[in-house]
N, C-alpha and C positions, 0 to 999 in steps of 0.2 A: 434814581432807584435801580434800575441795570445792575449797578454797581453794591447795590447791597446784597444782591444772591451772590450765593459763594458758590465758584467755578467746580464743573464735575472734575474727578480725579482722571487724568490721564487714562489708556485704555491703554491694560498688559500687552493684549492677542491683536492680533490683525487678520482680515481675510489673506486665506492665502488662494492661488490658483491651482488645481492640480488637474483641469482638464491636459487633455494631449498637448504635446506640443506646436504640431502641426497645425489643428484644428480652431480658427478662430472661437471668440467664447462667442455666447450671441444667437440672433437669429438665424444664420446660416447652418447650424446645429441642428434646428428645428426641420429646415426643409432637405438636409439629407434625414434623419428621422421617416419624413414624411414622405422622401421616394424610395426609403427601404422597406416600408408598411405598402404601398401602391407595388410596389414589386413582388413581395410574398402575397397579396391578396391577389395581383395577376397569376401568380405559380398555383395558389390552390385553388382559384377559378376554370384555368386549364387542366388541372387534376380532377376535379365535380366534374368536368367536362365530357374526359376522355371515361371515367368511370358511370359517367349518364351511358355515352354510346356503348360500353361495355356491355351494360346492364339492357340497354333494348336489345344487342345483339342476341344476348340469353334469352332474353325474352322471346322475340321472333323463334330462335330457335326448339322454346321449349313448346312453344305455341304452335309450330310446323310440326315437328312429332305429334302432340297429342290428336289436333285435326287428322292425320296419319292413322292414328290409332284408333280415333272415331268411326274413320270411314271405313279401316280394316273389319270392323267388329259390326258396323252395318250393313257390308258387304254382305260376311258370314251370316247375319240374320236373315238375310233378305234371302240369302240361299239354301237357308236352313229354316225356314217359318215353325216348320212342326216339332224340332230338335229344340226353337229359341222360347216358344211355349209349352214345352217337358218343363224346359231351363226353370222358365221361369213357377212354373206348378210347384216342381222340387224344391226350388228355394222358398216360396210359401209354407210349405210344410216342414222342410228344415227348420225356419223360421218359428214355428210351432215351437217345434222338440228344441231349441236352443230357448226359448221361453219355457219349457218346463226343467232345462236345465240348468237354468238360472236360477229359479226357482229354491230348486234341489240343493245347489249350494250357497245361495244367500241362507237356508235352514242351516243347511250344515255349520257356517258360520257365527248364525246368532246364538245355535246349543251351543258350541265350542269354541265359546269366546276365549271368554279366561283361560283352558287348555291350551286353546294355538298361538296366544300371550306369553305364557308361561314358559311354554316347552318347544324345544328347537325340533325335537325328533315329531312332535305334534304337527306343527308347521310343513314340514319339509314335506310328510304323508299326507298332508294336506294339498297343497299344491304339488306333488305326484301325481293324485289322484286326480286333480280335476283340473291342473293345467294345460299338461299338453288335450287333452281332451277340446276343453273352449278354445284353444289356439287355432286344432285343423278345425273344428266347426265354424268357427268365423272364417278361415281363407275354406273352405267348401263353400260358405254362403258368398262369400264376397266375387268367388267364381262364375258361380251360378245367377247371382243377382247381373253378372257385368254379361253373362250370354244371353238374359235372357230378353226378351220381345218385351216390350211396353206394350197391354193388351190395347189391342187395334182391329176393332171388327172388319176392317178391312182384306185383314190377313185371314180369317176364319173362312174361307173357303178352299185355301187351298190346304185344308186337314185335312189327311189321309182319311 
């Protein structure tokens, strides 16, 4: 019965080994790949460790600087309690001024939206009129807020 089946035709093409001449085919190549991957992963791990060390140093440096500034500011507030409270009052008052300024600014935007959108001249005029004031007002509020003391009843007896 096996003779009844026709024989398959001979193959015209055969497999050709195109690997490097010195490298034996099979499992040893996989070991080389694994060792290369392991070496690369170790190099990445070392680089990440160094990066983490540098980040820790940076955080420590910035934290030290921030603590020093906060300490100096606290000392200034203790040395000048009256001026510190005056800065707090001024910051609160200037905050109200800023609120009114923002109200006027938003009204101006809402009323002149189309002309601001269509005309470059009108937009430049708007920015020139409100931009510098807003930037300076924000800067002043920030300085006053940093110099102002927290409302603390323990500091009130030192007021003149």
